[in-house]
N, C-alpha and C positions, 0 to 999 in steps of 0.2 A: 840592368835588364828590367827591374822593378821600376825605375824611373821612365824607362821607354814605354813601358805598359801604361803607366799613370798618364803620360803625355799624349798617347795615342787615344786613351779613354777621354782625355779633356778635350781633344780636337774633334772627336765624333761627337762629344756632348755639345760642343760650340756650334758644330754644323747642324745639329738636330735643332739647337734653339733658333739658328738663323734661318733655317728652311720653315720652322713653324711659324716665325714672324712673318716670312715672306708669303706664306700660304694665307695667313690671316689678313695681310694687306691686300693679296689679290681677291680674296673672297669678298671683301668690301667693295673694291674697285670695280669687278666684274659681276657683281650680284645683280640680279634682275629682280625688281621689286614684284612681289606677288600681289595681284589684283585682289583687293578685299572683297570684291563682288563674287569671287568664286566661293567663298565660304557662306556668303549670303544666299547664293543660289542653292547650293548643296543643302543648306538648313530648310529650304521650303519644298524640297523633292520627297517623294514617298519613300526613298531609299530602299527599294526592293531589289535594286541591282539586276533587273530583268534583261537588261541590253537591247530592248525594243527600240530605242531611240538610235542604236548603232555605236554607242559608246561602250567602252568596257567598264560598266558600273556607273552609279550615279555620280561618284567623283570625277570620273572621266568626263561625264556630259557636262557637270558644272564648269570645268576647266575649258570645255570645248565651246560651249555656248556663249560664254564670255568672250572668247576670242573668235567668235563667228563662224565656227565650224558646223553648229547645228542651229536649226531655228528654235525660237523660244517654246514653240508647241510641239516640240519633238518628244517630249515625255508623255507617251501613251497612257500610263497608268493614272498619272497626274490630272489628266484632262484638261479642261478649260479653266479651272480654278488655278492649277499650278502654272499654266501657261501664262495666265494674266500677271501672277506673281512674278515670274522670272522675266516678263516683260517689263514690269514697273522697276525691277531692280536695275535692268540694263538701260532703261529709259527709252524703249522702242516700244512699237505697236506689235500686237500679235494678230495674225490672221486666222479666224475661226477655221478649224477643220472638223469636218463632220466624223462624229464618233463611229467606229466601226466593231463589228462582233464577229466572232468566229463562227463557221458553219462547216457541217460535215459533209463534202461533197461525194458522198457514197452512201447509197441505200441498201447495198448487198449484204444484209444481215445473214445469219446461219440458215434461215428458212428460205432465203431468195437467191443466194449464191452458192455455188457448188465448192466443194473442196476436192482438189486432184491428189492430196496425198495427206499423210498424217505426220505433223511436224512435232518433233520432241527435243528441239534444242533450246537455245537460250530464248527466254520469253521477251524478246525485244523484237520490234519491227524491223529495225535496222540490221539485227543479226539474222532474222528471217529471210531477208532479201538476198543475203549472201549464198543462200542454199537454194540454187535452182529458182531463185526470184520468188521464194515463198511458196507455201503449199495450197493457197487459195487459186480456185479455177480462173478467176479474173487476175491477170498479172498486173492489174492497175488498181484493184480494189483494196480496201481497209483489210489490214492484216489482223487487227484486233487485240494486238499485246500492249496498247495504251502507252506508246512513247509520247504521245501528245499529252496525255494525262499526266504523266510524270514530269513533263516539262512546263506544265502551267503553274505559276508561282502563286496563283489566286484561288486555287482549289475550285476553279469554275468549270471543272470537267470531270467526267466519271465514266467507266466502262460499264456498258449496260450487259445483261445476260445475253442479249442477242448478237453479241460480238462487235458491237460498233460503239464509238464514244458519243457522250452526250453532253452538250454544252449548257451550262446554267447561265443564261443571258444576263440575270441580275448581277452577277458576279464578274462577268467577262467585262475586260477593260480594253480588248482590241490590241493586247501588247504583240501578238504575232509569235510568241514562243512556240505555240503549239504547231504553227505553220512551218517553223524551221525545223522542228523536230520530226515531222512526218516524212519518211522516205518515199511515200508514194505521192505526195502532193494532194492529199485528199482534203486537208484542212486549208481554208481559204478565209480571208477577211473581207466582209461585205458591208456597205453602209447600213446604219442601224434604221434608217428612214425606209429601207427596202424590204421586200417581203419574199420575193421569189429568186430562187437560184437554181443552177443545174447541178443535180445531186449525182453526177456521173463524170468520170474523167477518162474512160476508156478510149482508146484510139483504134480499136479494132472494127472490122466491118460487122454490119449487123447480125449475120449468122453466126459468126464467131462469138459475138456479144451474148446473144439470146442462149447459146448452148452452155454458158456458164452462169449467167445471171438473169433473172426474169425481170428485173426493172433497170437493166443497163440501156444506155441510150444507143439507138441502132443507126444514128446519123441520117434519119430520113429527111431532115431539114423542113419538116412541116411547120415547127414552131417559128422558123425564120421566114417563112412565106409572107409576103405583104398582106395576104388576105387573112393571115393569122395575127400577125403583129404589124400593123400598118405603119407604125411610126419608126420602123427600122431599130428598135431596141434589142433585137436579136440578130445576131449574123452567125455564119457557120465558120468555124476555125477548123478545117479539114472535116472531121466527122463529128466535132463536137460543138453544140451551140454556146456562143458567148452572149451573155446580157450586159448591154451598155447601160448602165445605170444612169449616166448623165443625160440619157433621152428619155428615162422612164419618169413621167410626171406623177401619174398614180400608180403607186407600188403593187396594186392588186387590178384595177380596171385595166391598165395597159397590157398586163401579161396574163390575164385570167384565160384567154381563150388558147393560148399556148399551153398553159398548164393542163386545161381540160382535154384538148385534143391530143396531146402526147400519147401516142400508142403504147408507149413502154412504161409510162407513168414515172419518167426520169427526173422530173423536176422536184425540188424540195421547197417547202413553203413554211416560213417562220410564223409560228402562231396557228390559231385554228383557220381552216379553211372555210371562207363564206360561203353560204348556201347560194346555190344558182338563183339568178334572178327570175322570178315568176313571169311568164309570158303574158302580156296583156290579154285579156279575154276578147274574143271575136264578137262583135256586136250582133245580135240576132236581127235578122230581117224582118221588118215590121210588115205586116199584112196591108195590102192596099185597100 
């Protein structure tokens, strides 16, 4: 009996050794050599793991960019410097991409927008939308609980006392994490070279908009009129104006009239609003 057990254990041991050797050989034969460039790319990344590139973290981006899944300039926080370093490692050229900045497409703060109920649930925008689409009168407006602020990995946002988020543009990298976090689609990325954006996303008719927000877009389309914006830089998408930044040559002059003639004051302007140009004086008639 004892001899049988010893024999069985010996056979099992021999089989274990045999399969271990077999697996070792297979690992060598079928192994895929790791591209050393993956480690080099990962070393030049900011390693904030923001996911703005579309990859699951910086390690995933490094692996993907080496195998052609992502472009060299996909790392938004890294900007042009990282893009050039990645391109140099890959031996490719990088196409310059205009940097972008996050803007808040809602001006309906506590003084300008009505509340239709008192919300006392979880202090998150995503949670609030699940309860009758939030307590704010405008069902498209900012709910003010700061999901976007919490999502920002660069401390580039803060919630103001007026109930709206504020972007610190000097810290914003345009990673887009705030855009993904907002359940209302309030946050948007726009080119840094541009100045004007539509600060409203409501799809309601004018009367319904004005009943809940004093600065909501009423869809009058005055800004899209060729007499207002002659170069076609603004068109209407349903009841909301759309700014086509590829057609905007001068970030203020091309859209100034649209901003100043908007009856609802629904446009947002990055930075200070320039003073209106003074009208040329009318020459006095000289006596004959």
